[in-house]
VOGU-3710 file (C-alpha; in Angstrom, 3 decimals, decimal comma):
1> mafaiwdanv> -28,514/-3,792/14,757  -28,564/-0,577/17,002  -32,039/-0,395/17,801  -31,151/-5,083/19,101  -28,495/-2,962/20,841  -30,914/-1,069/22,746  -33,324/-3,347/23,586  -30,962/-6,121/24,849  -28,987/-3,638/26,727  -25,809/-5,091/26,067
11> vshvtwesat> -23,050/-4,196/24,142  -22,338/-5,604/20,584  -20,134/-4,894/17,420  -21,846/-3,244/14,526  -19,776/-4,113/11,786  -19,112/-1,637/8,724  -20,545/-3,585/6,144  -24,199/-3,886/8,078  -24,142/0,156/7,283  -26,180/-0,406/4,452
21> krdaelqgsk> -28,172/1,854/1,854  -31,493/2,042/2,045  -32,235/1,081/-1,510  -30,165/-2,424/-0,398  -33,051/-2,554/2,163  -35,612/-2,116/0,275  -34,530/-4,153/-2,716  -34,056/-6,805/-0,570  -32,160/-9,871/-0,879  -31,988/-13,627/-2,726
31> adtawrvdss> -33,389/-16,439/-0,217  -31,049/-19,218/-0,046  -34,008/-22,657/1,356  -32,469/-25,058/3,276  -33,854/-28,350/5,114  -32,902/-28,319/8,978  -34,107/-30,106/12,182  -36,353/-28,576/13,906  -36,890/-28,785/18,055  -38,819/-31,370/17,903
41> gflkqssere> -36,858/-33,357/16,029  -38,855/-32,839/12,525  -37,375/-31,908/9,228  -38,473/-28,883/8,166  -37,746/-26,120/4,935  -36,780/-23,052/6,057  -35,520/-20,285/4,246  -32,959/-17,399/4,960  -32,453/-13,893/3,547  -28,312/-12,634/3,329
51> paradlrsdl> -28,024/-9,801/4,479  -27,077/-6,918/2,172  -24,018/-5,761/2,563  -22,270/-2,591/2,259  -19,921/-0,984/-0,105  -16,386/-0,350/0,836  -14,539/0,162/-2,144  -13,013/3,699/-1,522  -12,253/5,979/0,891  -15,853/7,647/-0,291
61> llqcalrrrs> -18,086/4,562/0,543  -16,059/3,458/3,961  -17,059/6,987/4,726  -20,561/7,046/4,286  -21,207/3,592/5,845  -19,305/5,302/8,732  -21,406/7,716/8,825  -24,502/5,872/8,298  -23,456/4,001/11,196  -23,342/6,976/13,429
71> iafemadlas> -26,857/8,588/12,013  -28,195/4,433/13,699  -26,615/5,086/16,750  -28,797/8,639/17,152  -31,654/7,434/15,711  -31,229/4,416/18,486  -30,415/6,560/21,096  -26,721/4,805/21,747  -24,744/7,626/20,778  -24,823/11,110/19,457
81> yesmelvtdl> -23,909/11,638/15,966  -21,321/14,327/16,996  -19,490/10,653/19,646  -19,387/8,584/16,502  -18,283/11,029/14,721  -15,372/11,481/16,303  -14,250/7,735/15,876  -15,057/8,635/11,828  -13,189/11,467/11,573  -10,189/9,525/13,146
91> flrelmrdap> -10,065/6,613/10,715  -9,990/8,507/8,123  -8,041/11,274/9,544  -5,296/7,817/9,529  -5,785/6,280/7,141  -5,283/9,036/4,677  -2,051/10,432/6,572  1,120/9,695/5,125  3,967/7,246/6,789  7,069/8,467/7,337
101> pgfskvsldq> 9,935/7,032/5,905  10,975/3,397/6,138  6,993/2,602/7,379  3,740/1,739/5,673  0,411/3,645/5,100  -2,101/2,568/8,212  -4,266/0,026/6,421  -7,819/-0,983/6,628  -6,829/-4,282/8,653  -5,582/-1,944/11,567
111> llradrelff> -8,498/0,709/11,201  -10,654/-3,055/11,696  -8,662/-4,272/14,471  -9,221/-0,362/16,018  -12,741/-0,375/15,525  -13,287/-4,004/17,809  -11,163/-3,057/20,515  -13,216/0,539/20,517  -16,775/-1,938/20,887  -14,558/-4,039/22,953
121> elshrcrtgv> -13,863/-1,942/25,715  -17,307/0,030/25,550  -18,297/-3,537/26,529  -15,997/-3,712/29,410  -17,137/0,306/30,624  -20,530/-0,159/29,601  -21,539/-3,407/31,846  -24,414/-1,666/33,579  -25,947/-0,737/30,063  -26,115/1,184/26,650
131> rrmpdgrrpf> -29,227/2,773/28,027  -29,129/6,559/29,471  -28,011/7,244/32,447  -30,487/8,850/35,392  -28,393/12,075/34,852  -29,652/11,903/31,061  -25,927/11,102/29,875  -25,907/7,499/27,265  -22,520/5,724/28,464  -21,820/5,613/24,971
141> dvqipliids> -20,992/9,598/24,677  -18,827/9,314/27,809  -16,933/6,221/27,527  -16,073/7,155/23,838  -14,051/10,230/23,635  -11,890/8,497/26,458  -11,146/5,060/24,799  -10,000/7,145/21,405  -7,671/9,184/23,193  -6,368/5,960/25,699
151> pqfryllmpl> -2,606/4,839/24,632  -3,699/1,390/24,036  -6,420/2,429/21,471  -4,236/5,515/19,526  -1,109/2,113/19,235  -3,661/0,137/16,639  -3,094/3,198/14,394  0,528/3,473/14,627  2,224/2,989/11,380  3,953/-0,600/10,406
161> pggtssktqs> 7,226/-0,643/9,942  8,019/-1,327/6,139  7,965/-5,043/5,001  5,655/-6,382/7,708  2,133/-4,382/6,928  -1,114/-6,216/6,991  -2,044/-7,522/4,461  -5,550/-5,484/3,065  -4,537/-2,128/1,722  -6,915/0,308/1,324
171> psdsggrntn> -8,955/0,967/-1,167  -8,146/4,196/-2,566  -4,269/2,531/-3,015  -5,718/-0,820/-4,914  -8,094/1,083/-7,284  -8,676/-2,761/-8,799  -5,498/-2,971/-10,172  -2,998/-6,115/-9,014  -0,938/-5,117/-5,982  0,611/-8,515/-5,836
181> tkkrspleqs> 3,988/-6,166/-6,978  5,417/-5,133/-3,502  7,316/-2,129/-3,682  10,840/-1,827/-1,580  10,689/0,725/1,894  13,673/2,720/1,866  14,866/0,773/4,500  15,151/-2,349/2,924  16,283/-0,559/-0,150  19,370/0,467/2,340
191> nadlraeikr> 19,380/-3,031/3,430  19,289/-5,005/0,158  22,129/-2,137/-0,815  24,144/-2,687/1,845  24,520/-6,484/1,642  25,044/-6,183/-2,102  28,194/-3,844/-1,313  30,020/-6,269/1,117  29,366/-9,063/-1,292  31,375/-7,593/-3,789
201> lkaarngaad> 34,028/-6,153/-1,605  34,188/-10,048/-1,173  33,891/-11,212/-4,224  37,557/-8,651/-4,575  39,013/-9,303/-2,056  38,785/-13,531/-3,112  40,097/-12,055/-6,768  43,050/-10,233/-5,313  43,626/-13,436/-2,992  43,639/-15,981/-6,262
211> kapdgggggg> 45,730/-13,295/-8,701  48,269/-12,753/-6,394  52,476/-14,173/-7,143  53,640/-17,595/-5,302  56,919/-16,331/-5,291  57,599/-14,249/-8,177  56,328/-17,510/-10,710  55,268/-16,711/-14,148  51,381/-17,503/-15,857  53,084/-18,625/-18,976
221> kgggkgkkgr> 52,850/-21,767/-20,935  54,307/-24,670/-20,330  57,178/-26,110/-17,581  59,980/-24,072/-17,961  58,719/-20,790/-18,013  56,450/-22,497/-15,051  58,937/-23,125/-12,838  61,378/-20,925/-13,310  60,583/-18,026/-10,824  59,156/-20,953/-7,874
231> spkvpsglvg> 61,337/-20,215/-4,613  63,547/-23,259/-4,370  63,561/-26,231/-1,924  65,448/-24,416/1,178  67,846/-27,049/3,341  66,851/-26,840/6,926  70,528/-25,063/7,994  69,380/-21,836/5,948  66,187/-21,303/6,345  65,237/-17,502/6,335
241> knfqtsqgep> 68,301/-16,579/4,619  68,930/-15,760/0,951  67,936/-17,998/-1,821  69,028/-15,478/-4,324  70,640/-11,931/-4,466  69,366/-8,380/-4,835  69,780/-8,382/-8,481  67,858/-12,197/-8,931  71,120/-14,192/-9,308  70,740/-17,518/-7,596
251> icfaynlsng> 72,918/-18,610/-4,824  74,350/-21,961/-4,189  73,119/-23,508/-1,224  75,825/-26,374/-0,602  78,943/-23,770/-0,507  76,747/-22,111/2,799  76,810/-25,040/3,824  79,151/-27,159/6,415  80,303/-29,459/3,735  80,539/-26,716/0,989
261> cdqakaggrc> 81,401/-26,684/-2,893  84,394/-27,272/-4,735  83,218/-26,097/-7,701  84,147/-22,036/-7,870  86,089/-20,284/-5,962  84,617/-18,004/-3,402  82,565/-15,370/-5,419  82,558/-17,548/-8,358  79,387/-19,363/-9,938  79,481/-23,177/-10,646
271> prglhvcael> 76,178/-24,655/-11,845  73,918/-24,172/-8,666  74,291/-20,362/-8,424  77,196/-18,007/-6,905  79,905/-18,538/-4,291  78,139/-15,692/-1,707  76,888/-15,855/1,826  73,594/-16,434/2,117  72,774/-14,262/4,999  70,079/-11,914/5,088
281> gcssnhslqq> 71,870/-8,679/3,919  74,960/-9,958/3,475  75,817/-11,508/-0,530  79,669/-10,847/0,381  82,102/-13,001/-1,542  82,292/-15,696/1,927  80,192/-18,798/2,805  77,855/-18,327/5,826  79,663/-20,793/8,230  82,561/-17,354/8,231
291> hsnadhwlgh> 79,796/-15,141/7,929  80,509/-14,547/12,467  84,426/-13,320/11,186  84,763/-9,630/11,434  86,523/-9,094/8,233  83,442/-9,681/6,061  82,192/-6,652/7,605  85,030/-3,645/5,743  83,886/-3,817/3,157  80,079/-3,477/3,570
301> pefvqvqaly> 79,159/-0,766/3,024  77,003/-0,264/6,321  80,510/-0,445/7,543  81,973/2,037/5,545  78,835/4,832/6,474  79,737/3,744/10,094  83,765/4,470/9,260  83,470/7,648/7,520  81,623/9,259/10,913  84,116/7,698/13,314
311> qfkhprpslp> 86,888/9,258/11,479  85,338/12,320/11,552  85,750/12,026/15,405  88,837/9,856/15,484  91,385/10,458/13,219  93,138/6,454/13,118  90,715/3,807/13,201  91,142/0,955/15,125  90,180/-2,235/15,866  87,521/-2,007/18,699
321> lilrfv> 85,080/-0,150/16,574  85,010/-3,205/14,365  84,246/-5,303/16,469  81,570/-3,238/18,477  80,229/-2,576/14,973  79,368/-6,720/14,611
//
């Protein structure tokens, strides 16, 4: 392959598999017999031999194949052995480099793409030929160090984020074992833990909402126990008012409406509940209809506090205090 490039004076990619050992070349390969039509239209039997392929199942075998290619380029006067070894050393160094957290190691597929990119750039930069220039230098020796230091070439050898690495793995990593089991990267594991925590918090919130009491109702068996703690149906005129006292005693709704209740006196108790005020914070012995009167404040605890403070400053309490409090 190397001598064919020098003879044609045109750059072409020399694959790793073509850099076989001398023993493989001497053993030869099996001939493949087939019938083909020649240029004159006659059917003829022909035999083709499959080319030998180099063994690349480990890092050491890959290094040997790349060095055999370097020797072939030196013998064909295409490039010096030192120039080709710059590529070999770079590939092996990147292949064995440990990847940073959250990234995967450089794979053989990335090295192969970088190797093809190398010969692609050489074909653009060596359009005048691959043989020695008038000053005695070889075009490959001049261009190879420039190409492998270029950003577009080094970009192909960067570690990829975990989970998006190339399919082909390093031969030393596989070792003939089954590599279908994919190990999570630290970044993927962190994302999975975060999603699990969010799911757990949502489940806990939904569970707390389902267990929240609806108006103090009990969850006991039987219809009576289940309905006892529920909020009663409040008339439209008493919406936003108390339906029970601070001690949990029910308040008679009819007593606090305009029609009133004649089954008990003020402060008494009828079958519907106590005859006390349904105003929030009041529960005095009067109806909600009389709640606006000032007299009911006389026994209210808040009024007692205000009255004590007023008597401290003024010896005689007066009616304006009551009106001002209302």
